[in-house]
C-alpha positions in Angstrom: 87.8 60.3 76.6 85.2 62.0 78.5 86.2 65.4 80.0 83.0 66.3 82.0 81.4 64.3 84.8 78.6 64.8 87.3 79.2 64.0 91.0 76.2 64.0 93.4 76.7 66.1 96.6 76.4 63.1 98.8 79.5 61.7 97.4 81.7 64.9 98.0 83.2 63.6 101.1 83.9 60.3 99.6 85.6 62.1 96.6 87.8 64.0 99.0 88.8 60.9 101.1 89.7 59.1 97.8 92.1 62.1 97.0 93.4 62.0 100.5 94.7 58.5 100.3 97.7 59.6 98.1 97.8 63.5 99.0 98.2 65.9 101.9 94.7 67.4 101.1 93.6 70.8 102.3 90.0 71.8 102.2 88.2 74.9 103.6 86.3 75.4 106.8 83.9 78.4 107.3 84.4 80.9 110.2 82.1 84.0 110.2 82.2 85.3 106.7 85.5 83.9 105.8 87.0 80.4 104.7 90.3 79.1 106.1 92.5 76.0 104.7 92.8 73.1 107.1 94.1 69.6 106.5 91.5 67.1 105.6 90.5 64.5 108.1 87.6 62.1 108.1 86.2 63.9 111.1 85.6 67.1 109.0 82.7 68.0 106.9 83.7 69.5 103.6 82.7 72.9 102.7 82.4 74.2 99.1 83.5 77.7 99.9 81.5 80.4 97.9 84.5 82.6 97.3 88.3 82.6 97.9 89.9 81.8 101.2 91.2 84.4 103.7 94.7 83.2 103.3 96.3 83.0 99.8 96.9 79.8 98.1 100.8 80.7 97.9 100.8 80.2 101.9 100.6 76.4 101.2 103.3 76.1 98.7 105.6 79.0 99.7 106.1 78.6 103.4 106.3 81.9 105.3 109.5 80.4 107.1 111.5 77.7 105.4 114.8 76.1 106.0 116.7 75.9 102.8 120.0 74.2 104.0 118.3 70.9 105.0 120.2 68.0 103.7 117.3 65.6 104.5 114.2 67.1 103.4 111.0 65.4 104.5 109.3 63.0 102.2 105.6 64.1 102.4 102.8 63.0 100.3 102.0 65.2 97.3 99.9 68.3 98.1 96.2 68.7 96.9 94.2 71.8 97.5 90.3 71.7 97.2 88.3 74.7 95.8 90.9 77.4 95.3 89.4 80.1 93.1 90.5 81.7 89.8 92.1 84.6 91.4 94.6 82.3 93.2 95.3 80.1 90.2 96.0 83.1 88.2 98.4 84.3 90.8 100.5 81.1 90.6 101.8 82.3 87.3 103.6 85.1 89.3 105.0 82.7 91.8 106.3 80.3 89.0 107.9 83.3 87.3 110.0 84.1 90.3 110.7 80.6 91.8 111.1 78.6 88.5 113.7 80.8 87.0 111.8 82.2 84.2 113.9 84.9 82.4 112.5 88.6 82.3 112.4 90.1 78.7 115.1 92.5 79.5 117.6 90.1 81.4 121.0 89.6 79.7 121.7 86.4 81.7 121.0 83.1 80.2 120.1 81.1 83.2 118.5 81.9 86.4 118.4 79.8 89.6 115.3 77.6 90.3 114.0 77.2 93.9 114.0 73.5 93.9 111.6 73.1 96.9 109.1 75.2 95.1 109.8 73.3 92.0 108.9 70.1 93.6 106.0 71.2 95.4 104.5 72.8 92.2 105.2 69.7 90.2 103.4 67.4 92.6 100.6 69.9 93.5 97.1 68.8 92.6 94.7 71.6 92.0 90.9 70.9 92.6 89.5 74.3 91.8 86.0 75.5 92.0 83.6 78.1 90.7 82.8 81.0 92.8 79.1 80.9 93.9 79.3 84.2 95.7 81.7 87.1 96.4 82.7 89.7 98.9 82.5 93.4 98.8 86.3 93.5 98.2 86.3 91.1 95.4 86.9 92.8 92.1 88.4 90.0 89.8 86.2 91.3 86.9 88.0 94.7 87.1 91.2 92.8 86.4 89.9 91.0 83.5 89.3 87.7 85.3 86.1 85.5 85.7 84.8 84.3 88.9 85.5 80.8 87.7 88.8 79.0 86.7 89.5 78.9 82.9 93.0 77.5 83.2 95.7 76.3 85.8 93.7 73.4 87.5 93.7 69.6 87.2 90.1 69.1 88.1 87.5 71.8 88.3 84.0 71.5 90.2 81.0 73.6 89.4 78.3 73.5 92.0 74.7 73.2 90.4 72.3 72.7 93.4 72.4 69.1 93.9 75.9 68.2 92.9 78.9 69.2 90.9 79.9 69.3 87.2 83.3 67.9 87.4 85.8 69.0 84.5 89.1 67.2 83.9 91.8 69.5 82.4 95.1 67.3 83.0 96.2 63.8 83.0 97.4 64.2 86.6 93.7 65.0 87.5 92.3 61.9 85.8 95.2 59.6 87.4 94.1 61.0 90.9 90.7 59.7 90.4 91.3 56.6 88.7 89.0 54.0 90.4 86.5 56.6 91.5 84.9 56.8 88.2 82.0 54.5 89.3 80.6 57.2 91.5 80.4 59.7 88.7 78.0 59.9 85.7 77.9 61.7 82.4 76.3 65.2 83.0 73.0 65.8 81.2 72.6 68.7 78.8 70.3 70.3 81.6 73.1 70.1 84.3 75.6 71.6 81.8 73.1 74.4 80.9 72.8 75.0 84.7 76.6 75.3 84.9 76.7 78.0 82.5 73.7 79.9 83.6 75.1 80.1 87.3 78.4 81.4 85.7 76.6 84.0 83.8 74.5 85.1 86.8 77.4 85.6 89.2 79.2 87.9 86.5 76.1 89.9 86.0 75.6 90.2 89.8 79.0 91.3 90.4 78.8 93.7 87.3 75.7 95.2 88.7 76.8 95.7 92.4 80.4 96.8 92.1 80.8 99.1 89.0 81.6 102.2 90.8 84.7 100.6 92.5 86.2 99.4 89.2 89.3 101.6 88.5 89.0 102.1 84.9 89.7 99.6 81.9 92.2 97.0 82.7 94.1 97.6 79.6 94.9 101.1 80.7 96.2 100.4 84.2 99.8 100.2 83.2 99.7 103.5 81.6 97.9 105.1 84.6 100.5 103.9 87.0 103.4 105.0 84.8 102.1 108.3 84.1 101.3 108.8 87.6 104.9 108.2 88.9 105.1 111.7 90.4 101.5 112.0 91.4 101.0 113.6 94.9 98.3 110.9 95.4 101.1 108.5 96.7 101.6 110.7 99.6 97.8 111.1 100.2 97.1 107.5 100.4 100.1 106.6 102.6 98.9 108.9 105.3 97.2 106.2 107.2 99.8 103.5 106.5 101.3 102.0 109.7 103.8 99.9 107.7 102.6 96.5 109.0 103.3 94.6 105.9 99.9 93.0 105.9 99.2 93.9 102.3 102.2 92.1 101.2 101.8 89.0 103.3 98.2 88.4 102.4 98.7 89.1 98.7 98.7 85.9 96.6 101.2 87.4 94.2 103.7 89.0 96.5 106.9 86.9 96.5 109.7 88.9 98.0 112.0 87.2 100.7 115.2 87.6 102.6 117.6 85.1 103.9 118.6 84.8 107.5 120.8 82.6 109.8 119.5 81.0 113.0 121.0 79.0 115.7 119.2 75.8 116.4 121.1 73.9 119.0 124.5 73.0 117.7 123.4 73.5 114.2 123.3 76.9 112.0 120.2 77.1 109.9 119.8 79.0 106.7 116.2 80.3 106.4 114.0 81.8 103.7 111.4 84.3 105.0 108.7 86.4 103.5 109.5 90.0 103.4 107.5 93.2 102.6 108.4 96.1 100.4 106.3 98.4 102.8 108.8 97.9 105.5 111.2 100.8 106.0 114.4 98.9 105.7 113.2 96.8 102.6 115.6 98.5 100.1 118.2 99.8 102.8 121.7 98.8 101.6 124.8 98.2 103.8 126.1 101.8 103.3 122.8 103.1 104.6 121.3 104.5 101.5 117.8 103.8 100.9 116.0 104.5 97.6 112.7 103.8 99.1 113.2 106.0 102.1 109.5 107.2 102.4 106.3 105.3 102.7 105.0 107.0 99.6 108.0 105.7 97.5 107.5 102.3 98.9 103.7 102.1 98.0 104.6 103.5 94.5 107.3 100.9 94.1 104.7 98.0 94.9 102.3 99.2 92.3 105.1 99.8 89.7 106.2 96.3 90.4 102.5 94.8 89.8 101.3 97.0 87.1 104.4 98.0 85.1 107.3 95.3 85.6 105.0 92.2 85.2 102.9 93.5 82.2 106.3 94.2 80.5 108.1 90.9 81.5 105.4 88.3 81.9 102.4 89.9 80.0 100.1 90.0 82.9 99.4 92.2 86.0 100.5 90.8 89.4 97.1 91.5 90.7 94.1 89.3 90.5 91.3 91.3 92.2 91.1 89.1 95.2 90.7 92.2 97.6 92.7 90.5 100.4 94.9 93.6 100.8 91.7 95.9 101.3 90.3 93.6 104.1 93.6 93.4 105.9 94.7 96.9 105.9 94.2 98.8 109.2 94.6 102.1 107.5 91.8 101.3 105.0 94.0 101.7 101.9 92.1 100.4 99.0 94.0 99.4 95.8 90.9 100.1 93.7 90.6 103.7 94.9 94.3 104.3 94.2 94.2 102.8 90.6 90.9 104.8 90.1 92.5 108.0 91.1 95.6 107.4 88.9 93.2 106.6 86.0 91.3 109.7 86.5 94.4 111.8 86.7 95.6 110.2 83.4 92.3 111.3 81.8 92.9 114.8 82.8 96.3 114.8 81.4 94.9 113.7 78.0 
């Protein structure tokens, strides 16, 4: 069974219309130098975004505010997302770890609860990813060991090559979603496959040449740098400009903390799940008033310990994909790359 096909650019909207027949399809629209998800309609012209969207992919499958006691959940079409990038796909492994009840290595419990709403959305989610054809100054996926094109985690991937797209199937779900559309696609030529690899190599080279001074040391050394820097004075220095807005948490594609809240809705009491932020002053505060994260420096450090120590130990990967969204959104200009680079340099001095 063929894995690769070629789709002419003029058929892209037809391709999306075909997917939208059986899915709630989200595509991108451009605004200034960013891309935003919108639900597909025939009146929209599709945009093949050059790099990741402003908002993370998690915002489509982990609602910021969700009622969890609803006895009559809506029966919507399965969700499909067009052109998420490798950084967001990589981040889904973190969301899966949390909401699908995966067991941490140190846990003594045998079974962990599964978020059934997330499980259902994730099961039905159709991912039509795409290669990056550009990048922003804040993008540093290479520094986290990722490529600017998907290597796994997608159902269908599109690689733009000037006049069309090399389409790659990865799952049976992807093939089933396009059943009946095959007549619009052709077998790619050797030249088209060569162009795909050339464009992939070129963007890697461009990123390596333009951003090396911002890369915070070898990716394999990040866990040690964060652990050894637990008592570093740098945490206090970097937190001087923090305004505790929580933007870095909410815009991050791997952050997943939430709280439960009750809300009166008419004659009903609703139980809600809301995004939470570990940079908030009351995040770790307990009923007796104690707060193990009672300073901004401790809260920042906790965020990095979770991303660069807990997850490598328990999932085998960092909870950061180098998307750079937290850098963009921070009003205090706190840069994750600079923090990691500072800790790495301090580690070298200790050695």
